[in-house]
matplotlib code that plots the C-alpha trace (Angstrom):
import matplotlib.pyplot as plt

x = [13.5, 13.3, 13.4, 10.1, 9.8, 8.3, 4.6, 1.4, -2.0, -4.7, -7.4, -7.5, -10.0, -10.0, -11.5, -11.8, -10.5, -12.7, -14.0, -13.1, -15.5, -13.4, -10.3, -12.3, -13.3, -9.6, -8.7, -11.5, -10.5, -6.8, -7.6, -9.8, -7.2, -4.4, -6.5, -6.9, -3.1, -2.7, -0.6, 0.0, -2.1, 0.9, 1.6, -2.1, -2.1, 1.1, -0.2, -3.6, -2.0, 0.3, -2.6, -4.7, -1.9, -1.4, -5.2, -5.4, -2.4, -4.1, -7.2, -5.7, -2.6, -3.5, -7.1, -8.4, -7.4, -7.6, -6.2, -5.8, -5.4, -4.2, -3.8, -0.5, 1.7, 5.3, 4.9, 5.8, 4.0, 1.2, 1.0, -0.8, 0.1, -1.6, -1.0, -2.2, -2.3, -3.5, -3.2, -2.5, 0.4, 3.0, 5.8, 8.3, 11.0, 10.7, 13.7, 12.3, 8.8, 10.3, 12.1, 10.6, 8.9, 8.6, 5.0, 3.5, 0.3, -0.7, 0.2, 3.0, 5.1, 5.1, 2.8, 5.2, 8.2, 6.1, 4.3, 7.6, 8.8, 5.6, 5.7, 8.3, 8.2, 7.7, 8.2, 7.1, 6.9, 6.2, 7.0, 5.7, 2.6, 2.6, 0.7, 2.0, 2.0, 2.9, 3.2, 3.4, 3.5, 3.8, 4.3, 3.3, 6.0]
y = [-2.2, -5.4, -8.9, -10.7, -14.0, -16.7, -16.3, -18.0, -16.2, -17.6, -15.1, -12.3, -9.4, -6.9, -3.4, -0.7, 2.7, 5.2, 7.7, 9.1, 6.5, 3.7, 5.0, 4.5, 1.0, 0.2, 1.4, -0.8, -3.9, -3.5, -3.1, -6.2, -8.3, -7.0, -8.1, -11.6, -11.7, -10.8, -7.7, -5.6, -2.4, -0.3, -2.4, -2.3, 1.5, 1.9, -0.5, 1.2, 4.6, 3.5, 1.8, 5.0, 7.1, 4.7, 4.4, 8.2, 8.3, 5.7, 7.9, 11.3, 10.7, 7.4, 8.4, 5.4, 1.8, -1.3, -2.8, -6.4, -7.2, -10.6, -12.5, -14.3, -16.8, -17.9, -21.0, -19.5, -16.2, -14.4, -11.0, -8.7, -7.8, -5.1, -4.3, -1.0, -0.6, 2.0, 2.7, 6.4, 8.5, 6.7, 8.5, 10.3, 10.6, 7.9, 9.0, 12.4, 11.1, 9.0, 12.1, 13.3, 16.7, 16.5, 16.8, 17.1, 18.5, 20.4, 17.6, 17.4, 15.2, 12.2, 9.9, 7.5, 8.0, 7.9, 4.8, 3.1, 3.8, 2.5, -1.0, -3.8, -4.4, -1.9, -2.2, 0.0, -0.5, 2.6, 4.3, 7.3, 6.4, 2.9, 3.3, 2.4, -0.7, -0.5, -3.6, -3.3, -6.0, -6.2, -9.4, -10.4, -10.6]
z = [0.0, 1.8, 0.4, 0.9, 2.7, 0.6, 1.4, 0.4, 0.5, 2.6, 1.5, -1.0, -1.4, -4.2, -4.0, -6.6, -5.7, -7.6, -5.0, -1.5, 0.0, -1.5, 0.5, 3.7, 2.6, 1.9, 5.4, 7.0, 5.0, 5.8, 9.5, 9.5, 7.7, 10.0, 13.0, 11.5, 11.0, 14.7, 14.1, 17.1, 17.4, 16.5, 13.4, 12.5, 12.7, 10.7, 8.0, 7.8, 7.6, 4.7, 2.9, 3.3, 1.7, -1.1, -1.8, -1.9, -4.3, -6.5, -6.6, -7.0, -9.1, -10.8, -11.7, -9.7, -9.7, -7.6, -4.4, -3.5, 0.2, 1.3, 4.6, 4.0, 5.8, 5.4, 7.5, 10.9, 11.0, 9.3, 7.7, 5.4, 1.8, -0.2, -3.8, -5.2, -9.0, -11.5, -15.1, -14.6, -16.0, -13.9, -12.0, -14.1, -11.4, -8.8, -6.8, -6.5, -5.6, -2.8, -1.3, 2.0, 1.5, -2.3, -3.5, -7.0, -5.4, -2.3, 0.2, 2.8, 0.5, 2.9, 0.9, -0.8, 1.5, 4.6, 3.5, 2.8, 6.3, 7.9, 6.5, 6.5, 2.8, 0.1, -3.7, -6.5, -10.3, -12.4, -15.6, -17.4, -19.3, -17.8, -14.5, -11.0, -8.9, -5.2, -3.0, 0.8, 3.5, 7.3, 9.4, 12.8, 15.4]

ax = plt.figure().add_subplot(projection="3d")
ax.plot(x, y, z, "-o")
ax.set_aspect("equal")
plt.show()
């Protein structure tokens, strides 16, 4: 996990994640904010992919939740930060959940670990019975 530059938000938008259609809306919002931040097309695609995986996890494993997407700046560059949160059951074994190939469902086991690899900053706060909060960020180059 990477230490975050000191950043200030210039715009924040919050979406609920309660249905499959909300995952699509999250993808669209993250893409739009990534374009405003002037991320490269490759970085946009990586960030949108990570956000899609995390939105899907919020819906499927967290029982739904929220995402906040922000255009941020650290004074010399801009970026996108997204925070996914739910009040679901939490993750009992975080190390295992972050292991490539491990899945608690029928997926490929690349959701959390893949998302972590696709972004510059990734942090997760979770505990059994306490829900999950995942924050990701990518910066312009």
